N, C-alpha and C positions, 0 to 999 in steps of 0.2 A: 630189473637188471641194473647193477652198478658195474661200470667198466672203468678200471683205472688201478693205479698202484694202491696197495693197502698200507697206509701210513697216516700219522696223526692229522696232517693238514687237510686230508680228504674228509675228515669229520664223520667217520664211519660209526663211531659209538652212538652219535645222535641218530643215525640211520637205523641202527639196531634197536635202539630204544623206541623209535617211532614205529618200526615194524612190529615190535613186541606189543605196543599199545594198540596197533591196528588189529592184531590177532586177538587181543582181549575183547575187542568190539564184535568181531566176526571171524570165525576160523576158516572162511572160504577163500581168502586171498591166495594167489599163487605163491609158490616158494620164492624166496629172494636169492638171486644169483649174484655172486661176486666174481667178476672176470678180471683178473689182473695179478700181477706179481706181488710178492711180499716185499714191502719197502722197509724203511727204518722204523723201529718200534711197532711192528705189526702185531706183536703178541697180545696186546690189550684187546684187539678185535676178536681174536679166537677165544680169549678168556671171557669176554662179554657174551659171546654166543653160548658158551657153556653155562655161565651164571644165569642167563635168561631162559635156559632150557630150550634153545632154538636149534639144537643139533640136527633135528629131523626136518627143519624148514629152511635151512640156509645151505646153499651149494657154493662151494669154492672151486672154480675151474682152473685156477692158476693162470699161467700165461696163455694167451689166445693169439694164434697167428693172425697177422693183419688181414689176410685174405678171408679169414673166417668171421671177422668182427661184424661185417654187415649182416650176415645170416643170423648171428646172435641177436643183434639189435632189431632185426625184422621180426624175430620170433617173440620178442618181449612185449608184454602188455603195456608196460611203462618203464621208461628209463629214468633213474634217479641219480642225482649228482649233488651231494650235500657239501661240497668242498668249501673250506674257509678261505682259500687263496688259490688263484690260478694265474698263470702268465697270459693265457688265452682262453683255454677251455674247449679243446677240440672234440672230446667225446660227446658232449651234448649236441654240438653242431652235427656230428656224424649221425647221431641218433635221429635228429630232426630230418636229415637228408634221407634217412631210411623210412620216414613216415611214422616213427615211434613217438608217442606222446612223452614229453620231457617235463619232469619236476626237478627244479634246480635251485640251488641257493642264490641269493641276490648279492653275493659277495664278489669283490674284486672285479674282474673283467666279464664275469658271467652274464650280468644283465644286458650288456651290449651284444654279446654273442647270441643269447637266447631271444632277446627282444620280446615281441608279442607271441612268439612261437611256443612258449611253454608257460608253466606255472612257476613263479618265483616265490621263495620263502626265506625268512631270516634263518641262517644256518645254525643259530643257537636256540631256536624255538622248536623243540621236539613236537609240541602240539600242532604247530603250523604244518610241519612235514607230515605228521600223521593224517591231518585233515586233507591235505592236498592229495596224498596217496589214496585215501578213501574216496574222494571225489572222482579221481580218474578211474579207479578200479570199478566203481559202481555206476558210472554214467557213460553209456555207449555214445550218446550224442556229443558229449564233451570230448571223448577220445577222437571221434571223427573230426570235430572242429579243430582239435589240437594237431591232428595229422596234417590237415590243410594249412593251418597257420605255421606249423613247423617246417613244412616243405617250402612255403613261401619265404620264410626267414632264412633257411639254409641256402636258398637260391641267390641270396644277396652276397654270398661269399664264394670265391673261387681262387685257385692258385694263380690263374691268369690275371685276375684283378689285383691280387696281392703283389705280383711281380710288376705290373704296370704302375701301381701306386708307389712301390719302392723305387723304381727307376725315376719316377717324377721327383721324389724327394732327393735322390742323389743328384739329379739334374739341377734342382734349385740350389743345392748346397754348392755345387761346383761353379755355378753362375755367380754366386754371391761371394766368391773368394777373390 
């Protein structure tokens, strides 16, 4: 499962190439689901699906209601997030909170968000993504371990903690004026 906007910064062409390479090794992996709206310059993603002959293996759900997102994430064997840039990276955190193994790029803020809870890869390295997906899809013990580590990592984040830390920053700023 990929959950997010379909746009260039999400690095979805690398995901499609990695999935294509994964299928070349073994045609048993589950279909790849893209859940999210079309963003700017989304056309290249749909063109790559056609060019690689993946029309029968890729599912596009378009927009998913926020209330339905946890069910989708819980149903996924692996959540993949190959983004080149994120301000924070909420979808991988949400997937870990659902107990879904996460394979995520090591770009931007994502390593801090995912921590030891998932497998990180260089977002420009298609082979690294292919190998990470293959490992997770074929190793049940790894998936169980990733579920546990992901839940522990997700527990480090909460809106209450974010609000408390934000108030502390505001307090220090106003005291120093």
